[in-house]
N, C-alpha and C positions, 0 to 999 in steps of 0.2 A: 821428424828425423826418420830416415830409412836405413836399415842395417842389413847387410848380407854377410853371412859367414861362409867362407870359401875354404875347402880342404886344401892343404898344402901338398898337392900332387901335380906332376907336370901337366896332366890333362886339363886342369883348371887354372893354370897360371895365366892364360890369356885373359881371364876375367879380371885378375888383379892388374895386369898390364894395361888393359883397356880403361879401367877405372882411374889408374894413375895418369894416363894420357889425357883423359877427359877433363881432368881438373875438377875442383870443387868437392872432391872426395877425400876423406881422411882414411888412410889405410894403416893398419897396425898388424904386425905379425906376432902370433902367440906361440910359445914353446910347445903347446899341446898339439900342434900340427894343423893350424888353420890361420887364416887371415880374417880380419874384420874390416869391412868396407862400409863407411857411413857417409851419407850425404844429407843436406838439410831438407830437401823436398822430394827428389826422385833420382833413380839410377836407371839409365837406359843402356842396354847392351845389344849388340848386333852380332849374330852368329857368323855371318860372312866376313865381317871385319876382323873377328877373332880367329877366323879359319878353323872353326869347330865343326866336327862331324855331328850329324843329327843325334846320334846316340849319346854323346857327351852333352850336347845342348839340352836334351830333355832331363839330364841329371844335374842341371845347373844349381838347383836349390838343395842339393844333398846336405850341405853344411847347415842349412837353416836360414831364416830371415825374420826380420821384424819390419813389418810393413804390409802392403797389399799389392798383389800382382794385378795391375790395372789392365795391361795388355800383354798377351803372350802368344806370339805367332811362330811360324816356322823359322823366321829370320830375325825377329826383334822382340825384346821383352822390356816392359816398363814397370818398375816397382816404385810405388809412392808411399810416403809416410801416411799413417792413419792413427786415429784415436779410437777406432772401434774396439770393443772388448773382444778378447780371444774366445 
C-alpha cells in the first residue's frame, strides 16, 4: 500500500483530481486540512498533465507519504509501496 497526504490548498488540488481520474485510488478528505490518497501498489503523477509549475511540483510531498519514491523527474513521479523500515 502506498499513501500520499496532500494539503487541502488550491495549488495541490490537481494531485487529488489526477488520482481520482486515474482510478484505483482511495481518496479521503480530513477536516484537519488534508487529503489521504491510497493505492495498492503505486501512484504515478505527471506534472504537465496536472498543469503544475515546477515550484509547486517540487513541494509535492509537503503533506507526507508512506511508501518509497521510486522515480522522480522533472515531469513524472512514481511512488511505490514498501516494507522497508523507516
